[in-house]
C-alpha positions as CSV (number, residue, x, y, z in Angstrom):
1,X,27.9,23.3,1.5
2,X,29.1,19.8,0.9
3,X,25.8,18.4,-0.6
4,X,27.5,18.4,-4.0
5,X,30.1,16.0,-2.7
6,X,27.4,13.5,-1.6
7,X,25.3,14.0,-4.8
8,X,28.4,13.1,-6.7
9,X,28.9,10.0,-4.6
10,X,25.3,9.0,-5.0
11,X,25.3,9.6,-8.8
12,X,28.5,7.6,-9.2
13,X,27.2,4.8,-6.9
14,X,23.9,4.5,-8.9
15,X,25.8,4.3,-12.2
16,X,28.2,1.8,-10.9
17,X,25.5,-0.3,-9.3
18,X,23.5,-0.4,-12.6
19,X,26.6,-1.5,-14.5
20,X,27.4,-4.1,-11.9
21,X,23.9,-5.5,-12.1
22,X,24.3,-5.8,-15.9
23,X,27.7,-7.5,-15.5
24,X,26.3,-10.1,-13.1
25,X,23.4,-10.7,-15.4
26,X,25.8,-11.4,-18.3
27,X,28.2,-13.4,-16.2
28,X,25.6,-15.7,-14.6
29,X,23.1,-16.2,-17.4
30,X,22.8,-19.9,-16.5
31,X,20.8,-18.7,-13.4
32,X,17.6,-17.5,-15.0
33,X,16.4,-15.6,-12.0
34,X,19.8,-13.8,-11.6
35,X,19.9,-13.0,-15.4
36,X,16.3,-11.6,-15.4
37,X,16.3,-9.8,-12.1
38,X,19.7,-8.2,-12.4
39,X,18.7,-6.8,-15.8
40,X,15.5,-5.5,-14.3
41,X,17.3,-3.9,-11.3
42,X,19.9,-2.4,-13.6
43,X,17.1,-0.6,-15.5
44,X,15.5,0.6,-12.3
45,X,18.8,1.9,-11.0
46,X,19.4,3.7,-14.3
47,X,16.0,5.4,-13.7
48,X,17.1,6.5,-10.3
49,X,20.2,8.1,-11.7
50,X,18.1,9.9,-14.3
51,X,15.7,11.2,-11.6
52,X,18.7,12.5,-9.7
53,X,20.2,14.5,-12.7
54,X,18.1,17.7,-12.3
55,X,19.3,17.9,-8.7
56,X,22.9,17.3,-9.6
57,X,22.5,20.1,-12.2
58,X,21.1,22.4,-9.5
59,X,23.5,21.6,-6.7
60,X,26.5,20.3,-8.6
61,X,28.6,17.3,-8.0
62,X,32.2,17.2,-7.0
63,X,34.7,15.3,-5.1
64,X,36.8,16.5,-2.2
65,X,39.9,14.8,-0.9
66,X,38.5,13.5,2.4
67,X,35.3,11.7,1.0
68,X,37.4,10.1,-1.8
69,X,38.0,7.1,0.4
70,X,34.3,6.5,0.0
71,X,33.7,5.3,-3.6
72,X,31.8,2.7,-5.5
73,X,34.2,0.2,-7.1
74,X,32.5,-1.6,-10.0
75,X,32.7,-5.2,-11.1
76,X,35.1,-5.6,-14.0
77,X,34.2,-9.2,-14.5
78,X,32.2,-11.9,-12.8
79,X,33.5,-15.1,-11.2
80,X,32.4,-18.5,-12.3
81,X,30.6,-21.4,-10.5
82,X,28.4,-21.4,-7.4
83,X,31.0,-19.7,-5.1
84,X,31.6,-17.1,-7.9
85,X,27.9,-16.3,-8.0
86,X,27.8,-16.0,-4.2
87,X,30.8,-13.6,-4.2
88,X,29.3,-11.5,-7.1
89,X,26.0,-11.2,-5.2
90,X,27.9,-10.1,-2.1
91,X,29.7,-7.4,-4.2
92,X,26.3,-6.2,-5.5
93,X,25.0,-6.1,-1.9
94,X,28.0,-4.0,-0.8
95,X,27.4,-1.5,-3.7
96,X,23.7,-1.4,-3.0
97,X,24.4,-0.8,0.7
98,X,26.7,2.1,-0.1
99,X,24.0,3.6,-2.4
100,X,21.3,3.1,0.3
101,X,23.2,4.8,3.0
102,X,24.1,7.7,0.6
103,X,20.4,8.1,-0.1
104,X,19.9,8.4,3.6
105,X,22.6,11.0,4.0
106,X,21.4,13.1,1.1
107,X,17.8,12.7,2.5
108,X,18.9,14.3,5.7
109,X,20.3,17.3,3.8
110,X,17.1,17.5,1.8
111,X,15.1,17.8,5.0
112,X,17.4,20.5,6.3
113,X,17.1,22.4,3.1
114,X,13.3,21.8,2.9
115,X,13.9,20.9,-0.8
116,X,10.6,19.3,-1.9
117,X,12.0,18.2,-5.2
118,X,15.0,16.4,-3.7
119,X,12.8,14.9,-1.0
120,X,10.4,13.6,-3.6
121,X,13.3,11.9,-5.5
122,X,14.6,10.4,-2.3
123,X,11.1,9.2,-1.3
124,X,10.7,7.6,-4.7
125,X,14.2,6.1,-5.1
126,X,15.4,5.1,-1.7
127,X,12.7,2.4,-1.2
128,X,13.8,0.8,-4.5
129,X,17.3,0.5,-3.3
130,X,16.1,-1.1,-0.1
131,X,14.1,-3.7,-2.1
132,X,17.2,-4.5,-4.1
133,X,19.0,-5.2,-0.8
134,X,16.2,-7.5,0.3
135,X,16.3,-9.5,-2.9
136,X,20.1,-9.7,-2.8
137,X,20.1,-10.9,0.8
138,X,17.4,-13.5,-0.1
139,X,19.4,-14.7,-3.2
140,X,22.6,-14.9,-1.2
141,X,20.9,-17.0,1.4
142,X,19.6,-19.3,-1.4
143,X,23.0,-19.6,-3.0
144,X,25.1,-20.1,0.1
145,X,24.3,-23.7,0.9
146,X,24.8,-24.9,-2.6
147,X,28.0,-22.9,-3.0
148,X,29.5,-23.7,0.4
149,X,28.4,-27.2,1.1
150,X,27.2,-29.1,-2.0
151,X,29.5,-27.7,-4.7
152,X,33.0,-29.3,-5.1
């Protein structure tokens, strides 16, 4: 069974996404909405990782050679200025997209296993990741004109 591989990917993705939200919050503190919402979303993502822990303990988590090309690369530092904010928000969106799709894949396995506990965690956490993607897309749309047209 390869569920442990995807649970490992999901667990790592959640931890990486939470850390990335915190990094963007610190790096773009001059944008009050980004500072506040990224901190809030980091906390919510941490809670998703916590909710997943009992299932990781039950099924395990490990990496195999083939899925290793799928991984969550974190943000080591943020960029500066309007274009930097736009790029950092795009990075967050990519991480959240990986996490969202991994929730979907694990959810399909949970249905096949008829694992009520895993299904409950997915039903609780996956919509939160989708809301993060909606906010990120909206904030990217807001930042793009300023960054690409108005800023010099």
